[in-house]
N, C-alpha and C positions, 0 to 999 in steps of 0.2 A: 643551670636553666635561666633563661632570660626573664621569664615570667615568674611571679611569686608562686612557689610550690605550696600546695595545699596538703597538709598532714593531718591524719586522724590518729589521735592518741587513745589507746584502749587499755585501761588500767582500773581495777576496782578500788585502788587506794586514792581516795578523794584528794588528800593533801598532795601526793606526788603528781596526780593528774593536773591539778590546778597550777602547781609549780612549773611543770613542763609546758603547759599551755601559755603561761605568762612569759617564761624564758624564751621559748621558740618564737612567740609573737614579737618579742623585742629584737630577735635576730632577723626579723623580716619575713618569717613564714606566716602563711595563713593556717590557723590551727582550729580543729574541731576535736571534741573529745567524746568518749563513750565509756560508761561505767562497767559494761559487760559485753560479751560477744553478741548477744541478741540485739542490743542497741547498736552495736557496730555494724551488724548486717543491714539494719534498716538504713543506716546512714551511707553505707557503701552502695546500696541500691538507689539511694536518692541523689547522691552527690558524686562528683568526680574527684578522686584523690590522687596525689602523686606518690604518696608513701604512707604506709601504716606503721606505727610504733605499737608493738603488742607485748604486753606483760605475760609471762608464762603462767604464773600462779594466780589463777582466778577461780572463783566458785563455779559450779556447774561445768561448763565447757572450758577447758584450760587453753592457754595460748597455742600450744602445740597442735591440739585438735582443731582449733579455729584456723590456724595457718594451713594445715593439711586440707581442710575443707575449701578454703579460698583458692588454693592452688589447683583445684579440679577445674575451675572455670576462669581464673584471672591470674595474670602475671604481674599485678601491681607489686612494686617493691615493698618488702617487709623487713623491719628492723626489730629484733626481739630483745626485750629487757627481762632480766630475772635476777633474783638474789642468789641463785645457784651459779657458781663460777667454775664448777668442775668440768674437766674436759668432756666427759660423757654427756653432760647436759648441753654443752655447746654443740656437740655432734648431733644430738637429737634435734636441736633447733634447726640446724642446717639441713638435716635429712627431711625435716617436715616441710622445707621449702623456703625458710627465711634466707634473706640475702646477706644479713650480717647479724651479729650477736653481741650484746653489751651487758656485762654483769654489774649489778648494783653492789655497792655505791659506785657511781661513776662521776667523772668530771664533766660538767655541762659542755665545756668547750669541745671535749672529745666526742660527745654526742653530736654536736653540730658538724664536726669534721666528717664523722661517719655518714651522717645524712647527706652531706654534700657529695661525698664519694659515691654513695649508692645512686644518687640522682644523676651524676655524670655518666654512670655506667648503664643506666636504665634506657631501654629503647624508647623511641618516640611512640606515644600511644597511637594505636590505629583505630580510627573511627570511620564507620561506613559513610557518614554524612555529618555535616555540621549540625549541632543541636540548636537551631535558632527558632525564636518565637517572635512573631510580629505583633506589636501592640500599637496600631495606628502608625504614627511616624517614628516609633521607637522599635528597636530590635534588641532582644535579650539573648545573649550567648550563654547557654546553660553550662557548657564545658568550662568556660572561663569565668562565668558568673559576672559578666559585664553588661551594662545597659548602655546602648548607643543611640544617639539622635544625629542623623546625617554624619556618621562616623566619629562624632564627638562624644566622649564618655560622660555619662551622668553618674555622679558618685552615689554608690549604695553602701550602706554599712554592712558588716559581715552578716548580721541577723537579717537585714532586708534581702540580701543576695540569697541566703539560704532559704528564706521564706518563699521568694519568687521561684527559685529552682525547684523546691518541693512541689509547688503548685503547677509549674510549667511542665514537669515531667509527666503529669497525668492531667492534661487539660480536659475540662469538662467533668472531672470527678470531684464531687464534694468531699472535702477533707475536714475532719472535726478539729476543734481547737486543741484537744489533747494530742492528736496525731501530729499536728504541726508543731506543738510545743516540744514533743519528743524528738522530732527530726531536727529542729533548729536550736535545741538546747535553751529553750526559753522557760524561765521560771515565772511563777505568778499566775499560771494557767490562763483562764479566759480573758481577764482584763488586760494582761500584758500582750497577748496575741492581738487583741482588738487594737491596742495602741500601735503595735508594729504594722498592722494592716492599714491603719489610718495614715501612718507616715509613708508607707509604700505607695498608697493611692495618690498622694500628692506628687509623686514622681512619675507615675505611669498613666494617670487618668487625665483626659482633657478637662473633666469637671469632677473633682474628687467627691463632691456631694451627691452626684448621681453616677456612680461608677458603671462603666461599660465593660471593663475587662475583669477586674477583681470584684466579684459579686458576693454578697452575703446571702446564704440560704438559711432562712429563719429556723432556729432550733436544731440546725445540723452543722453549720460551719461556713467554710468559704470555698469558692470555686473560681478557677481562672478560665476565662473564655477568650482566647486570643483570636486574631483575625484568621 
């Protein structure tokens, strides 16, 4: 793929999740993570991913059940990770709808090669229409998470892009700080969200001190009101 692939890592093991996020980011991928399938569903609904890496052994709903559920509505590529390397376990993963299967422990380089192979085989995503949001002289592409001014890109950090995407998917709806923090993997709750909003306003608002598009709703959170 010519553009940077966006990967969602779903694993309840914090250490492995963080290692995968750091390693895959260093390999040039955009990476988001989720600690369980409930969090993963929120992020799949909010953002466009090119591939999911799903651990099989998770509390509540396991990776096989999650994959079967996703496959009812979505053909997004899925790579399964598990500590179980037996043939039957691999078959179950593929039967659930996974595109590939990698047993732990694994070589990081093999993971990258398998990801690249899956992405090469994946069909181009079909979208009914481009997901564009107009903000004055700026245009935000939600699918690619890019902000343009006269076709020239304005650099957004990963967190800024995720924050703007979450708000842009539901324009006019007030989103609480907790909801935005969960979708964008922001820790530190209210204060950290406020800081990210302030930074984003500097890039999208004609006058950040009197925001026209990204507005504060006192006591409730934030809302995006595009043109």
